[in-house]
Structure formats: structure tokens, C-alpha cells
C-alpha positions as CSV (number, residue, x, y, z in Angstrom):
1,P,23.1,27.6,-27.1
2,V,20.8,26.1,-24.5
3,Q,18.0,24.1,-26.6
4,E,14.5,25.5,-26.2
5,R,11.6,22.8,-25.9
6,E,7.6,22.8,-26.0
7,R,6.4,21.8,-22.4
8,V,3.0,19.5,-23.3
9,R,-0.2,18.7,-21.1
10,L,-0.3,14.8,-21.2
11,M,-2.9,12.5,-19.5
12,D,-4.1,15.9,-17.6
13,A,-0.5,16.5,-16.0
14,M,2.7,18.6,-16.5
15,V,5.1,16.4,-18.1
16,V,8.1,17.6,-20.0
17,S,7.5,15.3,-22.9
18,E,6.0,12.2,-24.2
19,T,9.8,10.8,-24.7
20,H,12.0,12.7,-22.5
21,F,12.5,13.5,-18.8
22,E,14.5,16.6,-17.4
23,V,16.6,16.3,-14.1
24,D,17.9,19.4,-12.3
25,Y,21.3,19.6,-10.8
26,V,22.7,22.1,-9.0
27,V,26.5,22.4,-9.4
28,R,29.4,25.0,-8.2
29,A,31.6,26.5,-10.9
30,K,32.8,30.1,-11.5
31,T,31.9,30.8,-15.4
32,E,29.4,29.5,-17.3
33,E,32.1,27.4,-19.7
34,E,33.0,25.4,-16.6
35,A,28.7,25.2,-15.8
36,R,28.4,24.0,-19.4
37,D,31.6,21.2,-19.2
38,Q,30.6,19.7,-15.8
39,A,26.7,19.3,-17.4
40,N,28.6,17.4,-20.5
41,K,30.1,15.2,-17.7
42,I,27.4,14.7,-15.8
43,A,25.3,13.7,-19.1
44,H,28.0,11.1,-20.1
45,E,28.6,9.7,-16.5
46,Q,25.2,8.7,-16.5
47,T,24.7,7.3,-19.7
48,V,27.5,5.8,-21.4
49,E,30.3,6.4,-18.9
50,L,33.0,7.0,-21.8
51,P,34.5,10.2,-23.1
52,A,32.6,12.6,-25.2
53,S,34.7,12.7,-28.0
54,Y,35.2,8.7,-28.4
55,V,31.4,8.7,-28.2
56,S,30.4,10.8,-31.2
57,E,32.8,10.1,-33.0
58,T,32.5,6.5,-32.8
59,Y,28.9,6.0,-32.1
60,A,26.9,9.1,-33.5
61,E,23.4,7.4,-32.8
62,I,24.2,6.4,-29.8
63,A,25.5,10.2,-28.9
64,D,22.6,11.4,-30.3
65,H,19.9,9.4,-28.3
66,V,21.5,8.0,-25.6
67,V,23.4,10.6,-24.2
68,G,22.0,13.2,-22.1
69,K,21.4,16.7,-23.9
70,L,22.0,20.2,-21.7
71,V,18.8,22.0,-22.2
72,G,19.1,24.6,-18.7
73,L,21.1,27.0,-17.7
74,E,21.2,29.5,-15.1
75,K,23.4,30.8,-12.3
76,Y,22.1,31.5,-8.8
77,T,22.2,35.4,-8.0
78,S,22.2,35.5,-4.3
79,E,25.8,36.1,-2.2
80,E,24.8,32.8,-0.2
81,E,24.8,30.6,-3.2
82,E,27.5,32.3,-5.4
83,D,29.3,30.1,-8.2
84,R,26.3,27.5,-8.1
85,W,24.6,26.6,-11.5
86,K,21.2,25.2,-11.9
87,I,21.5,22.9,-14.9
88,T,19.0,21.2,-16.7
89,I,19.8,17.5,-18.3
90,S,17.2,16.3,-20.8
91,Y,17.3,11.8,-21.0
92,H,15.3,9.8,-23.7
93,E,13.2,7.7,-21.5
94,D,14.6,4.5,-23.1
95,T,17.6,4.8,-21.0
96,T,15.6,3.7,-18.1
97,G,14.1,1.1,-19.7
98,L,10.9,2.3,-17.8
99,E,11.6,0.3,-14.6
100,L,12.2,2.5,-11.6
101,P,15.6,0.6,-10.5
102,Q,17.1,2.0,-13.6
103,F,15.5,5.4,-13.8
104,L,17.3,6.0,-10.4
105,N,20.6,4.9,-11.9
106,V,20.3,7.5,-14.7
107,V,19.1,10.6,-12.5
108,F,21.7,10.0,-10.2
109,G,23.9,6.5,-9.9
110,N,27.3,7.3,-10.3
111,T,27.3,11.1,-9.9
112,S,25.9,10.5,-6.5
113,I,29.4,9.7,-5.4
114,K,31.5,13.2,-7.0
115,P,31.1,15.3,-4.7
116,G,29.7,18.8,-5.7
117,V,26.5,17.9,-7.5
118,Q,23.0,17.7,-6.1
119,V,19.4,17.2,-7.6
120,N,16.9,19.8,-7.3
121,D,14.1,18.3,-9.0
122,F,13.0,16.1,-12.4
123,R,9.9,16.1,-14.4
124,L,8.7,12.9,-16.0
125,S,8.0,11.9,-19.7
126,G,4.7,10.4,-20.7
127,G,5.9,7.4,-20.7
128,L,7.7,7.0,-17.3
129,V,3.9,8.3,-15.7
130,R,2.3,5.3,-17.3
131,A,5.1,3.1,-15.7
132,F,4.6,4.6,-12.2
133,P,1.1,4.9,-11.6
134,G,1.9,6.6,-8.4
135,P,0.1,6.6,-5.2
136,R,-3.2,4.9,-4.7
137,F,-4.9,7.0,-2.2
138,G,-2.9,10.0,-1.5
139,A,-3.8,12.3,1.1
140,S,-7.3,12.3,0.4
141,G,-8.0,8.8,0.5
142,L,-6.2,8.4,3.8
143,R,-8.2,10.6,5.2
144,E,-11.5,9.1,4.0
145,A,-10.0,6.1,5.2
146,C,-9.8,7.8,9.0
147,G,-13.0,9.6,8.3
148,V,-11.0,13.1,9.0
149,E,-12.4,16.0,6.8
150,E,-10.3,17.7,4.3
151,G,-8.3,20.7,5.6
152,E,-8.1,19.2,8.8
153,P,-5.1,17.7,10.3
154,M,-4.8,14.3,10.8
155,V,-3.3,12.4,14.2
156,M,-0.7,9.4,14.1
157,T,1.5,8.2,17.1
158,A,3.7,4.9,17.2
159,L,4.0,1.6,19.4
160,K,7.1,1.3,21.4
161,P,9.6,0.5,22.5
162,M,11.2,-2.3,21.1
163,G,11.3,-5.1,23.5
164,L,7.5,-5.1,24.3
165,S,5.1,-8.0,24.5
166,V,2.4,-8.8,21.7
167,E,0.3,-8.0,24.3
168,E,1.3,-5.3,25.6
169,L,1.8,-3.3,22.1
170,A,-1.7,-4.6,21.4
171,R,-2.9,-2.8,24.9
172,Q,-1.4,0.2,23.5
173,T,-2.8,0.1,20.4
174,Y,-6.4,-0.6,21.7
175,E,-5.9,2.3,24.1
176,F,-4.6,4.7,21.4
177,A,-7.7,4.0,19.4
178,K,-10.1,4.6,22.1
179,G,-8.8,8.0,22.7
180,G,-9.2,8.7,18.7
181,I,-5.6,8.5,17.1
182,D,-6.5,8.5,13.6
183,I,-3.1,6.4,12.8
184,I,-1.4,3.9,14.8
185,K,1.5,2.8,13.6
186,D,4.5,0.2,14.5
187,D,7.4,2.2,15.6
188,H,10.0,1.6,12.3
189,G,12.1,-0.6,14.6
190,L,9.6,-3.0,15.5
191,A,10.3,-6.2,12.7
192,N,10.0,-9.7,13.5
193,Q,11.6,-10.0,16.9
194,R,11.2,-12.2,19.3
195,W,9.8,-10.1,21.9
196,A,6.6,-9.5,19.5
197,P,7.0,-11.7,16.0
198,F,5.7,-10.1,13.2
199,E,2.9,-12.2,12.3
200,Q,1.1,-12.5,16.4
201,R,1.9,-8.5,16.9
202,V,-0.1,-7.9,13.4
203,E,-2.8,-10.3,14.3
204,A,-2.9,-8.9,17.8
205,C,-3.0,-5.0,17.2
206,C,-5.3,-5.5,14.3
207,E,-8.1,-7.2,16.3
208,A,-7.1,-4.4,19.1
209,V,-8.1,-1.1,16.7
210,R,-11.1,-3.7,15.7
211,R,-12.3,-3.9,19.1
212,A,-11.5,0.2,19.7
213,N,-13.7,1.2,16.7
214,E,-16.3,-0.8,17.5
215,E,-16.6,0.6,20.5
216,T,-16.0,4.2,19.7
217,G,-17.6,4.3,16.0
218,R,-14.6,6.0,14.8
219,R,-12.2,4.6,12.3
220,S,-8.9,4.3,13.4
221,I,-6.1,2.2,11.5
222,Y,-3.0,0.0,12.1
223,A,-0.3,-0.1,10.0
224,P,2.5,-2.4,10.8
225,T,6.3,-1.8,10.1
226,V,6.7,-4.1,6.5
227,C,10.8,-4.5,6.6
228,G,12.4,-8.1,6.4
229,P,13.8,-9.9,3.5
230,V,13.3,-9.2,0.2
231,E,11.9,-12.3,-0.3
232,K,9.1,-11.9,2.4
233,I,7.9,-8.1,1.8
234,F,4.9,-8.9,-0.2
235,Q,4.3,-11.9,2.3
236,M,4.6,-9.7,5.5
237,A,2.0,-6.5,3.3
238,K,-0.8,-9.2,2.5
239,F,-0.4,-11.3,5.6
240,A,-1.2,-7.5,7.6
241,K,-4.4,-6.9,5.1
242,E,-5.7,-10.1,5.5
243,K,-5.8,-9.6,9.2
244,G,-7.6,-6.3,9.1
245,A,-4.7,-3.4,8.7
246,G,-5.5,-0.5,7.4
247,A,-2.0,0.6,5.9
248,V,1.2,-0.2,6.0
249,L,4.5,1.1,7.0
250,M,7.6,0.8,4.5
251,L,11.3,1.7,4.9
252,P,12.1,2.2,1.4
253,G,15.9,3.4,1.9
254,I,16.4,-0.1,3.4
255,T,14.3,-2.0,1.6
256,G,14.2,-0.3,-1.8
257,F,12.3,2.3,-3.4
258,D,11.2,-0.8,-6.2
259,S,9.8,-3.0,-3.6
260,M,7.3,0.1,-2.3
261,R,6.4,1.0,-6.0
262,A,6.0,-2.8,-6.5
263,L,3.3,-3.1,-3.3
264,A,1.8,0.0,-4.1
265,A,1.2,-1.2,-7.5
266,D,-0.1,-4.6,-6.6
267,D,-4.0,-4.8,-7.3
268,S,-4.4,-7.4,-4.8
269,F,-3.1,-5.4,-2.1
270,G,-4.6,-2.0,-2.4
271,L,-3.9,-0.6,1.1
272,P,-2.1,2.8,1.7
273,I,1.4,3.0,2.1
274,L,3.4,5.4,4.6
275,C,6.8,6.0,4.2
276,H,9.7,6.2,6.8
277,P,12.5,7.9,6.0
278,A,15.0,5.4,7.7
279,L,18.6,5.7,5.9
280,L,17.3,8.4,3.7
281,G,19.1,10.8,5.4
282,C,22.5,9.8,3.4
283,M,20.8,11.3,0.1
284,L,20.3,14.3,1.6
285,G,21.6,17.4,1.0
286,G,21.2,21.0,2.6
287,S,21.4,21.4,6.3
288,L,23.3,17.9,7.1
289,T,25.6,18.8,4.7
290,P,26.4,22.4,5.4
291,G,28.2,24.0,3.0
292,S,28.6,21.4,0.7
293,L,26.6,20.0,-2.4
294,H,25.5,16.7,-1.9
295,G,22.6,14.2,-2.4
296,F,18.9,15.2,-3.3
297,A,16.8,18.2,-2.3
298,F,14.8,17.2,1.0
299,D,11.7,17.6,-1.2
300,I,13.0,15.2,-3.9
301,A,14.2,12.5,-1.3
302,L,11.7,12.9,1.3
303,C,8.3,13.9,-0.8
304,A,8.9,13.1,-4.9
305,L,10.5,10.1,-4.7
306,P,8.2,8.5,-2.4
307,Q,5.5,9.7,-4.0
308,L,6.6,8.3,-7.3
309,C,7.0,5.1,-5.8
310,G,3.2,4.9,-4.7
311,A,3.7,6.3,-0.8
312,D,0.1,7.9,0.0
313,A,1.9,9.8,3.4
314,T,6.1,10.6,4.0
315,I,7.6,11.0,7.1
316,F,9.9,13.4,7.6
317,P,11.4,15.4,10.7
318,N,9.9,18.3,12.1
319,V,11.6,21.8,12.4
320,G,13.0,22.2,16.1
321,G,13.4,18.4,16.7
322,R,15.9,16.6,17.4
323,F,16.8,16.0,13.7
324,G,17.8,19.7,12.7
325,F,15.7,19.8,9.5
326,T,15.3,23.7,9.2
327,L,11.8,25.2,8.5
328,E,12.6,26.2,5.0
329,E,13.2,22.6,4.1
330,C,10.2,21.6,6.3
331,Q,7.9,23.7,4.4
332,S,9.6,22.6,0.9
333,I,8.8,19.0,1.8
334,V,5.0,20.2,2.7
335,R,4.4,22.5,-1.0
336,R,5.5,19.2,-2.6
337,C,3.4,17.0,-1.1
338,R,0.3,19.5,-1.7
339,S,0.9,20.5,-5.1
340,T,-1.4,19.3,-8.0
341,A,0.6,20.6,-10.5
342,G,2.3,17.3,-11.4
343,P,1.5,13.9,-12.5
344,Y,0.1,12.4,-9.0
345,K,-2.0,12.8,-6.3
346,P,-0.9,14.8,-3.4
347,I,0.2,12.9,-0.6
348,A,0.0,13.4,3.4
349,A,2.8,15.2,4.8
350,T,3.8,13.6,7.9
351,P,6.5,15.5,10.6
352,G,7.5,13.8,13.0
353,G,10.5,13.1,15.0
354,G,11.0,14.4,18.7
355,M,7.4,16.6,18.5
356,T,5.9,17.6,21.4
357,L,2.0,18.3,22.2
358,D,2.9,21.6,23.6
359,R,4.4,22.4,19.9
360,I,1.3,21.7,18.0
361,P,-0.3,24.8,17.6
362,E,2.9,26.2,16.3
363,I,3.5,23.6,13.8
364,L,0.1,23.9,12.7
365,Q,0.4,27.7,12.1
366,V,4.0,27.3,10.6
367,L,3.3,24.2,8.1
368,G,-1.2,24.8,7.8
369,R,-3.5,22.3,9.2
370,D,-3.5,19.9,6.3
371,I,-0.8,18.0,7.5
372,T,-0.5,14.6,9.4
373,L,0.7,14.9,12.9
374,L,3.2,12.3,14.3
375,V,3.6,12.6,17.9
376,G,5.3,9.8,20.3
377,G,7.1,10.1,23.2
378,S,5.2,12.9,24.4
379,V,1.9,11.2,23.9
380,F,3.7,8.5,26.2
381,A,5.5,10.8,28.9
382,R,1.6,12.8,29.7
383,S,0.4,10.7,32.1
384,P,0.1,7.1,32.5
385,N,-3.4,6.6,30.9
386,L,-2.6,6.2,26.8
387,E,-6.2,6.5,26.3
388,E,-6.5,10.3,27.9
389,N,-2.9,11.1,26.3
390,A,-4.3,10.0,23.0
391,A,-7.9,12.2,23.3
392,A,-5.3,15.2,24.6
393,F,-3.4,15.0,21.4
394,V,-6.5,15.1,19.1
395,S,-8.3,17.8,21.3
396,S,-4.7,20.0,21.2
397,T,-5.2,20.4,17.2
398,G,-8.8,22.1,17.4
399,R,-10.5,19.0,15.8
400,K,-13.4,17.9,17.8
401,P,-12.2,15.4,20.3
402,V,-13.9,11.8,19.9
403,R,-16.6,10.4,22.1
404,L,-15.6,7.9,24.2
405,A,-17.7,4.5,24.3
406,T,-19.3,4.2,27.7
407,A,-20.2,1.0,30.2
408,N,-23.7,1.3,29.0
409,S,-23.6,2.3,25.2
410,A,-23.9,-1.5,24.0
411,P,-27.0,-1.4,21.7
412,T,-30.5,-2.1,23.2
413,Q,-32.7,-5.2,21.9
414,E,-35.3,-2.7,21.0
415,Q,-32.2,-0.8,18.9
416,L,-30.9,-4.3,17.3
417,D,-34.7,-5.0,16.9
418,Q,-35.1,-1.6,14.3
419,V,-31.8,-2.1,12.9
420,R,-33.4,-5.6,11.1
421,R,-36.3,-3.7,10.3
422,L,-34.4,-1.0,8.4
423,R,-32.5,-3.4,6.7
424,A,-35.4,-5.5,5.5
425,L,-36.9,-2.3,3.8
426,K,-33.9,-1.7,2.2
427,Y,-33.3,-5.7,1.3
428,P,-36.1,-7.8,-0.1
429,S,-35.9,-11.5,2.1
430,V,-33.1,-13.7,1.3
431,D,-35.9,-16.4,0.6
432,G,-38.3,-16.6,-2.3
433,N,-38.9,-16.2,-5.8
434,H,-38.2,-12.6,-6.0
435,S,-35.2,-9.8,-7.4
436,K,-33.4,-9.7,-4.3
437,F,-30.4,-8.2,-3.6
438,L,-27.6,-9.8,-1.2
439,E,-24.9,-7.3,0.1
440,F,-21.5,-8.4,0.9
441,K,-19.8,-7.5,4.0
442,A,-16.4,-5.7,2.8
443,N,-15.0,-6.1,6.3
444,F,-16.7,-9.7,7.2
445,S,-18.6,-9.4,10.5
446,G,-20.3,-12.4,10.4
447,S,-20.2,-15.1,13.2
448,G,-18.6,-17.2,11.3
449,A,-21.0,-20.5,13.0
450,M,-22.0,-23.1,10.7
451,G,-25.5,-22.4,9.4
452,A,-26.0,-19.3,11.7
453,E,-27.9,-16.8,10.3
454,D,-26.0,-13.7,8.7
455,S,-23.0,-16.1,9.5
456,S,-21.1,-15.6,5.9
457,H,-19.3,-12.4,4.0
458,W,-23.3,-11.4,2.6
459,L,-25.6,-10.0,5.1
460,G,-28.6,-12.6,5.8
461,V,-26.5,-15.6,4.3
462,A,-25.7,-18.7,6.3
463,L,-21.9,-20.2,6.1
464,E,-22.0,-24.0,5.4
465,N,-19.4,-26.6,5.6
466,Y,-18.5,-27.6,2.0
467,K,-20.2,-30.7,2.0
468,P,-23.0,-32.2,4.8
469,E,-20.4,-34.7,6.1
470,A,-18.3,-32.3,7.9
471,E,-15.9,-35.2,8.8
472,N,-15.3,-36.7,5.6
473,P,-11.6,-37.4,4.9
474,S,-12.0,-36.4,1.2
475,W,-11.7,-32.7,1.9
476,Q,-10.3,-30.4,4.5
477,G,-10.7,-26.7,5.2
478,V,-13.5,-25.5,2.7
479,T,-16.8,-23.1,3.5
480,R,-19.4,-22.9,1.1
481,T,-22.1,-20.3,0.7
482,E,-24.9,-20.9,-1.5
483,L,-25.7,-17.7,-3.1
484,V,-28.7,-18.4,-5.9
485,G,-30.6,-21.3,-6.6
486,R,-31.1,-23.1,-2.9
487,R,-34.0,-20.2,-2.0
488,Q,-36.8,-20.7,-4.1
489,E,-35.3,-19.1,-7.1
490,S,-36.0,-20.5,-10.2
491,P,-32.8,-20.7,-12.7
492,K,-31.6,-23.1,-14.5
493,F,-28.1,-22.5,-12.2
494,H,-27.3,-22.2,-8.6
495,V,-24.1,-19.6,-7.6
496,R,-22.1,-20.7,-4.7
497,Y,-19.0,-19.2,-3.2
498,F,-16.4,-21.4,-1.5
499,E,-13.3,-20.3,0.4
500,V,-10.2,-23.2,0.8
501,S,-8.1,-22.4,3.8
502,P,-3.9,-22.6,2.9
503,G,-3.6,-26.8,3.2
504,G,-7.1,-27.2,2.3
505,H,-8.7,-29.1,-0.9
506,S,-12.0,-29.8,-2.4
507,S,-12.7,-33.7,-2.8
508,L,-11.2,-35.5,-6.3
509,E,-14.2,-36.3,-7.9
510,K,-16.4,-36.3,-11.4
511,H,-19.8,-36.0,-12.3
512,E,-22.3,-35.5,-15.5
513,H,-22.8,-31.9,-15.0
514,E,-20.8,-29.3,-15.5
515,H,-19.6,-26.1,-13.9
516,V,-17.3,-22.9,-14.0
517,V,-15.3,-21.7,-11.6
518,I,-14.2,-17.7,-11.3
519,C,-11.1,-17.1,-8.9
520,V,-12.0,-13.8,-6.7
521,K,-9.4,-13.9,-3.9
522,G,-5.8,-15.3,-3.6
523,K,-4.4,-18.1,-5.4
524,G,-5.1,-21.4,-5.5
525,K,-4.6,-24.2,-8.0
526,C,-7.2,-26.9,-10.4
527,V,-6.8,-30.6,-11.0
528,V,-8.9,-30.7,-14.4
529,G,-8.2,-34.6,-15.9
530,T,-4.1,-35.0,-15.2
531,R,-3.8,-31.5,-15.6
532,V,-2.7,-28.6,-12.6
533,W,-3.3,-25.0,-13.6
534,D,-2.6,-21.8,-11.2
535,M,-5.5,-19.9,-10.5
536,K,-5.5,-16.2,-9.4
537,P,-8.5,-13.5,-9.2
538,L,-10.6,-13.4,-12.6
539,D,-8.9,-16.8,-13.8
540,L,-11.8,-18.9,-14.9
541,C,-11.9,-22.9,-15.3
542,Y,-14.4,-24.7,-16.8
543,T,-15.0,-28.4,-16.1
544,C,-16.7,-30.6,-18.9
545,P,-19.0,-33.6,-17.7
546,W,-17.2,-36.6,-16.2
547,D,-13.6,-34.8,-16.2
548,V,-12.2,-35.6,-12.7
549,H,-11.0,-32.4,-11.1
550,Q,-10.3,-30.7,-7.3
551,F,-9.2,-27.2,-5.9
552,Y,-7.3,-26.8,-3.8
553,C,-5.1,-24.2,-1.5
554,P,-1.2,-24.7,-1.1
555,E,0.1,-24.7,2.2
556,E,2.4,-21.9,1.7
557,E,-0.7,-19.3,0.4
558,N,-1.3,-16.2,3.3
559,E,-4.7,-16.2,2.3
560,S,-7.9,-18.1,1.3
561,F,-8.4,-19.3,-2.0
562,A,-11.8,-18.2,-3.0
563,F,-13.9,-18.8,-5.5
564,F,-17.4,-18.2,-7.4
565,C,-19.1,-21.4,-8.8
566,I,-21.7,-21.7,-11.5
567,V,-23.3,-25.6,-11.3
568,N,-26.4,-27.2,-13.2
569,A,-29.5,-26.5,-11.1
570,E,-30.5,-30.2,-11.9
571,R,-27.4,-32.2,-11.2
572,D,-25.9,-35.9,-10.5
573,R,-24.4,-36.7,-7.1
574,P,-20.5,-36.6,-7.6
575,V,-18.3,-39.6,-7.8
576,L,-15.3,-39.6,-5.1
577,V,-11.8,-40.7,-6.8
578,D,-8.9,-42.5,-5.4
579,P,-6.0,-40.1,-5.9
580,N,-3.7,-43.3,-6.1
581,G,-6.3,-45.0,-9.2
582,Q,-5.9,-45.4,-12.5
583,E,-7.7,-42.5,-13.6
584,M,-4.9,-40.2,-11.8
585,A,-2.1,-42.0,-12.8
586,G,-0.9,-39.6,-15.1
587,L,-1.0,-36.5,-12.5
588,A,1.3,-35.5,-10.1
589,G,0.0,-33.2,-7.2
590,S,-3.4,-34.3,-6.4
591,C,-4.6,-33.8,-2.5
592,G,-7.0,-36.0,-0.5
């Protein structure tokens, strides 16, 4: 008989139990007995891959704990689904090792090669929910990043075609952002080709969006495609973040679902992830394999799996486009994206693939307004003026069109003075021995000019060289920001902030006073005495009196190594140490 089990609520989300997860399969069978036999074969194939009688007789404990169990059996009743059965198999989460690749292997590994089986749904265990935290931002977070109200459609387009130069792609980015496009992504085929190498393209397009947003007051974002060799995925993504990208586009069908999961879970990355369906078509059944049961249901492959792996938006072919998805299949994906019944945040449903501007009212009617519209070719084809085309795209959704900046819209001197007066009311002067607040500029907009007012990451605070002797060969690639202690305050300590660019290093030195260094960004190394320690955000290094020390950022890093340094207010001058001298004889790896 079919086993019935209590479903429990865990972590404010419906999960099947603390230790077991379930998978719904659809199979063809003429009788209940045949359906049960298929279920038994799937349960063994997906776990022990041995005959049921042999396992039960030889490994009773494994048969009980490891082999999946049939917990649900239901016959479809419609004529078109005659001889189809939904079977639900429960697996212990131990079979997955709480790792995504093995979870996917248990769900459908070998059985995916067999004909006549489709995965229709799954429900997680408590342990799997904790192991796979899902989207960091979800649809709401993406809307907030772009400044789009809940319930209103977001608009997205793609830079294309492959073969254009960096300059031309940056021009497209700027004009789309000026016209009001919320998300400007790379076409999924833009990788690291010679026409527009990844790093050059990302830097130019990020700057184009920044400039357009500055002129319009909008919050358009650029999402580069992160698709390359597996060892470069994180490097590419973090480079994009460092240059100002607002999201990234990933292709899990090509680079792997676990690469997307790992990036989404990385706290040091922290950008929205858009999922592209390239190569996922071979995982799909439904209208793509008419008359047969195969692959995953559309809402599982194009929503549930990306969502499980941390995608904040999922792109899928729209009904009536060039890929042949049915309305029912598209609606199933949208329903799944919007659902709040599971353990994860709803994600942005993003229909695209041959969609045209004239079909937007129809699409909003059948799929609802709470979607992201991806239109590419039609936006290009409307006219040579991409900014006007983008504005027409936004207007066709019924949203208020973006207000474009005019040639005379630069702030006047009077307006600038007013901003400074308002800032002075909000924050006391940075100078003087009084309580004060230094506001951090999350998107660093300082001039970067050494010594200039407001040139650092903090409002009203100047950026300085690491040491006054700018040409001193004992250090390179280091900037300093004095936060507390140099502006008439009276603490017994000073707080400074340092950034070391890749390949840069502080002086190799020693002194009588102590200091504490706390890493807040990037990765670097600290040399203390004859030891070298790796540092990452929130690692702390205490340097005692007269210990030789140095901090540096390896050349291969993609972002600066930044840290706070808390030091005695009254202190002696550092003494430089010869890196080739006797004091460093036991150490390999210092710079200078």
C-alpha cells in the first residue's frame, strides 16, 4: 500500500520532512502493478543500482535507509494522458551528501537515459533547504535594484550581435540606458572573443550605464555574460562586480548548475544572477518531445532548478516566439516563479526569444504584469535611434516613460551649494573634537585625486598616498584614508583605511607601537616576523612591538586588498627593513 506521511512546516516554508525529499515522476503503465514495478526500478536505479531482491537479502540496512521508497501513486484520468501515472518516491537526504551535483544525480541521473520517464516536481528536506539557500535577491530585490514598483513589468534587452567592437557595444549600452531599459544584458553568445574581450567589454559597458544613469537619474543595470572555463567563472564574476555591473548572466546548462549555486552563495559576490536557458532544451519534455515522456517538466527545468541554485531571474522562450513553447508551458513557468509556497523567494519570470514590441500588450494580458519582458531584435529593428526605441519599449508596457536629461540639465552652482548646506545639516563637520558620522559611498564616486576634499570612499574625507614620500621605493600601489584621529579628535588610537591594488605592497618595516589590521575587502597577505598569513574579509592581524611586517596584494587578484588599521595615537616612526637582510633570512615571499 502507498505510505502516507505527515508533511511538516520547517523554517517558515513547506518542506516534506526534516530528513527526506520527494520526487514526482510521470511514467507510462497499463496497470497499477506495472506502475509500481517502474517505481521500484527507478528507486533502485537512482540509489544502489542493483536488483531489488539482491539488495534486500544482502544489505537489509541499505535497502531500508538508502533505497528510495514509493510514497505516492496516482493515475491520470484525461484521455490525452491515458496510461500515464504519477509516482512519488521519497529519498533520504543522506543519499545526496547535501551537495547539489549528487542531489541532481539522485533525482534523475541514470533514469534520465531511459525512455518514458519525466520529472514533474520535487520537494526538499529540511537539510537540503539549509544546504541550498536559493536566490539572494529574488524578483523583489531585482525590482528594488532597478527602481521598478511591485506589480509593474521590468524591461530587459540584449547587446548584439556577436562580432561588434567594445566601443559599439558600449554605445548600445549607453543608448538603451538613456532610453529607460531596466536591465541591459550581454547576448548569451558574448564571451571572451577577440572582437570584444570580456574585461574590456565589461569595463566599457559599466561605464556607459553609469554615465547614462548620472544623466537620467535612473537605475539601469548592466549584466555581462559569465560563461567561460570553470576555473575562470568566479574571476570573471568578481571582475564584473568590481567594475560596477549590477547583475550577471549565467548559462547553467553550459557551465553547470553548481557553478551558479556557488556564486549565488558567495557573500563576497552578492549580485543578482540571471539564468539563461542555453542548452537546457535537451532537458525538456512537453511540446519539445511530442508524444513521449522525457526530461523535466518546463517549470522544473526553467524555474525550480535555477531558483534552487540561486537565480534571481529566469529567461525562457515566450509563447508565439521562434522556439515553439505553448501558452500552458509558459504559464506554468510564470506560476512557479511567482509562487510563495516553497522555501525560496519568488524570482523574476522573463519571457523572451523572438518577442516583438507589438505583442507586449498581449503578453502582459496572458502572463500578467508582474514579469520581466526581454525584447532584443525588435528593439533594434524599430529605427536607427536606439534611445528612442528603448523609450518606445518602456512606453508599450504602460509604465511611465523615463524622463530624459536635456543639454541644460546639469546642476547650477546654486544647486550644488544647496546640496552642501543640506549635507552640513545632516552631518557635523569632519573636523573638530565632537561626535561625528562619516557616510560611506557604496558606489565610490570620489575624484580619486590625492588630497582633494571628498576624494575618498567617505563623504568629505580626502584620499591620500600611503606615505607622504610618493616616490619612496619601499612601497607601491597603496592609498590611505585617515578616518579618526587626525581631525582634532582626542582618542588614544587612530583609525585608518588602506587599499592595496593587485601587485602593490606596504613598506617592510618595524616599530615600537602596536596596531590591529582587519581585512574588509579582497584578499591579501600579511608578513609578520618570519610568517606569511593569507587574509580575507573579517580576518584580523595584531602586530606586536618590533615585529617586522608588511601587507601586500598578489598580482593575480582581481580586486584591491582593503583593510582598517587601528594604531596608537602616540607612536614612533617606522624603521624600514631590508628584505634581503638578516632579519628576513627565514622568510620567502616578502615584497619590496
